[in-house]
C-alpha positions as CSV (number, residue, x, y, z in Angstrom):
1,M,-2.9,-9.0,-13.3
2,T,-2.5,-11.7,-11.3
3,E,-3.1,-13.1,-7.6
4,A,0.2,-14.1,-6.8
5,G,3.5,-13.4,-8.0
6,T,4.7,-14.9,-11.1
7,G,8.0,-15.0,-10.8
8,D,11.0,-12.7,-10.7
9,D,11.4,-9.4,-11.7
10,A,14.5,-7.6,-12.8
11,R,15.7,-7.7,-9.8
12,G,15.2,-11.3,-8.8
13,E,12.5,-11.4,-6.9
14,D,8.8,-12.0,-6.7
15,P,7.4,-8.4,-6.4
16,I,4.4,-10.2,-4.4
17,A,6.5,-12.5,-2.3
18,A,8.5,-8.9,-1.5
19,T,5.4,-7.0,-0.8
20,R,4.1,-9.8,1.7
21,R,7.8,-9.8,3.5
22,W,7.4,-5.7,3.9
23,L,3.9,-5.9,5.1
24,E,4.7,-8.5,7.5
25,R,7.9,-7.0,8.9
26,A,7.4,-3.1,8.4
27,V,3.6,-2.7,8.4
28,I,2.5,-5.5,11.0
29,G,6.1,-6.4,12.7
30,L,6.8,-2.6,13.6
31,N,3.0,-1.9,14.3
32,L,2.7,1.2,11.6
33,C,-0.6,0.1,10.9
34,P,-2.5,-1.1,14.0
35,F,-5.3,-2.2,11.8
36,A,-3.5,-4.5,9.5
37,K,-2.8,-7.3,11.2
38,S,-6.5,-8.4,11.8
39,V,-7.3,-8.3,8.3
40,Y,-3.7,-10.3,7.2
41,V,-4.3,-13.0,9.6
42,K,-8.0,-13.4,8.4
43,Q,-6.7,-13.8,4.9
44,Q,-8.7,-10.9,3.7
45,V,-6.1,-9.2,2.1
46,R,-6.1,-9.4,-1.7
47,F,-2.4,-9.3,-3.4
48,V,-2.6,-8.4,-7.1
49,L,0.7,-8.4,-9.6
50,S,-0.2,-5.8,-12.3
51,E,1.3,-6.5,-15.3
52,A,0.9,-2.9,-16.6
53,T,3.4,-1.0,-18.4
54,T,1.6,2.1,-18.9
55,T,-0.3,4.4,-17.0
56,E,-3.3,3.6,-18.8
57,Q,-3.3,-0.2,-18.4
58,L,-2.8,0.6,-14.5
59,L,-5.9,2.9,-14.7
60,E,-8.0,-0.2,-16.4
61,E,-6.5,-2.7,-13.9
62,L,-7.4,-0.2,-11.0
63,G,-10.8,0.5,-12.1
64,A,-11.3,-3.5,-12.2
65,E,-9.8,-4.0,-8.9
66,L,-11.9,-1.2,-7.2
67,S,-15.1,-2.9,-8.7
68,R,-14.3,-6.0,-7.5
69,L,-13.5,-5.2,-3.7
70,A,-16.8,-3.0,-4.2
71,A,-18.7,-6.1,-5.2
72,T,-17.0,-8.5,-2.7
73,D,-18.0,-9.1,1.0
74,P,-15.4,-8.0,3.1
75,E,-15.0,-11.0,5.0
76,V,-13.6,-12.5,1.8
77,I,-11.6,-9.3,0.6
78,D,-10.9,-6.4,2.9
79,T,-8.6,-4.5,1.0
80,T,-6.5,-4.9,-1.9
81,L,-2.7,-3.9,-2.6
82,L,-2.6,-3.5,-6.3
83,V,1.4,-3.7,-7.0
84,H,2.8,-2.6,-9.9
85,P,6.4,-2.9,-10.5
86,K,6.4,-2.1,-14.3
87,V,4.9,1.4,-14.2
88,L,5.3,4.7,-11.9
89,T,8.3,3.9,-11.1
90,D,9.3,7.3,-10.7
91,F,7.9,8.9,-7.5
92,L,7.0,11.9,-8.7
93,D,4.9,10.4,-12.0
94,Y,3.7,8.1,-9.2
95,N,2.1,11.1,-7.0
96,D,0.8,12.6,-9.9
97,F,-1.3,9.3,-11.0
98,L,-2.9,9.8,-7.8
99,D,-5.2,12.2,-8.6
100,R,-6.3,10.1,-11.5
101,A,-6.6,6.9,-9.0
102,D,-9.3,9.4,-7.0
103,A,-10.8,10.1,-10.1
104,A,-11.4,6.5,-11.0
105,V,-13.1,6.2,-7.5
106,A,-15.3,8.8,-8.2
107,D,-16.0,7.7,-12.1
108,L,-17.3,4.3,-10.6
109,G,-19.2,6.1,-7.8
110,L,-17.0,4.8,-4.7
111,E,-16.5,7.9,-3.1
112,G,-17.2,7.5,0.5
113,E,-17.0,3.8,-0.3
114,I,-13.7,3.0,-1.2
115,Q,-10.3,5.2,-1.1
116,V,-6.7,4.6,-2.4
117,A,-3.9,4.8,-0.3
118,S,-0.3,5.2,-1.5
119,F,2.8,3.4,-1.3
120,H,6.2,3.7,-3.2
121,P,10.1,2.6,-2.8
122,D,11.1,6.4,-2.8
123,Y,8.0,7.9,-1.2
124,R,8.6,11.2,0.3
125,F,6.4,13.3,2.5
126,A,6.2,16.9,1.6
127,G,9.1,19.1,3.2
128,T,11.1,16.0,4.2
129,A,14.6,14.9,3.2
130,D,14.8,12.1,0.7
131,D,16.9,10.3,3.7
132,D,14.4,10.8,6.3
133,V,13.7,7.8,8.1
134,G,9.9,8.8,8.5
135,N,9.2,8.1,4.5
136,N,9.7,4.6,5.2
137,T,6.3,4.6,6.8
138,N,5.1,4.7,3.2
139,R,7.9,3.1,1.5
140,S,6.9,-0.3,-0.1
141,P,9.2,-2.6,-2.3
142,Y,7.4,-1.6,-5.3
143,P,4.8,0.9,-6.4
144,T,1.7,0.1,-4.3
145,L,-1.9,1.2,-4.8
146,H,-3.7,0.1,-1.5
147,L,-7.9,0.1,-2.1
148,L,-9.3,0.6,1.3
149,R,-12.6,0.2,2.0
150,E,-14.4,3.5,4.2
151,A,-16.1,1.7,6.4
152,S,-12.7,-0.5,7.7
153,I,-11.3,2.8,8.2
154,D,-14.2,3.9,10.1
155,R,-14.0,1.0,12.3
156,A,-10.5,1.6,12.9
157,V,-11.0,5.0,13.9
158,A,-13.6,4.1,16.2
159,A,-11.3,1.7,18.2
160,F,-8.1,4.5,17.8
161,P,-9.8,7.6,17.5
162,D,-6.7,9.7,17.3
163,P,-4.8,8.7,14.4
164,D,-2.3,11.5,14.9
165,V,-0.7,9.1,18.1
166,I,-0.4,6.3,15.7
167,V,1.7,9.0,13.3
168,Q,3.6,10.1,16.0
169,R,4.2,6.6,17.3
170,N,5.4,5.4,13.6
171,L,8.0,8.1,13.6
172,E,9.4,7.7,17.1
173,T,9.6,4.0,16.1
174,L,11.7,4.7,12.7
175,E,14.0,7.0,14.3
176,E,14.6,4.8,17.3
177,L,15.2,2.0,14.5
178,G,17.2,4.2,12.1
179,A,18.1,3.8,8.7
180,E,20.8,0.7,9.4
181,G,17.9,-1.2,11.4
182,W,15.2,-0.4,8.6
183,A,17.8,-2.0,5.9
184,K,18.3,-4.9,8.2
185,L,14.6,-5.2,8.6
186,M,14.0,-5.4,4.8
187,A,17.3,-7.6,3.8
188,R,16.4,-11.0,2.4
């Protein structure tokens, strides 16, 4: 596992560079998460490239990153993006793995302290069509586990008490952008 990209993947790109570009253009650029910009500009986002090729290896790396985040001052690392391009590339397998990720949080005694959010290139909300543009709110270039501090979420909710407004605004933004606009936004 490395903090920065170690080179190109099978698609010929650095997964960490692609994830940074997605974060800058989509998450921050479209304001899909109004809380992301602050920690990003303060360089409090840790990007980790997983070399895992099995779910067991990924689970070990997840445990290490959860422990690291819990032990690190939030002013240094507020959140971690664990990018894992070699494992759980199938969305249904990835989605099933999220229960194991939550169990890892519990096993480490970090419930109420850290939670895991999910991003995947094929993310699909229940009850939506695969091509529903709203799925792009959780579509990242590579499978990614986002480790979030509960205290940061609490501060964000206090500043923005109605998260449903964010969800609705995101859907409106993506519908206005459309599939073609999304593709242009994410193009190199």
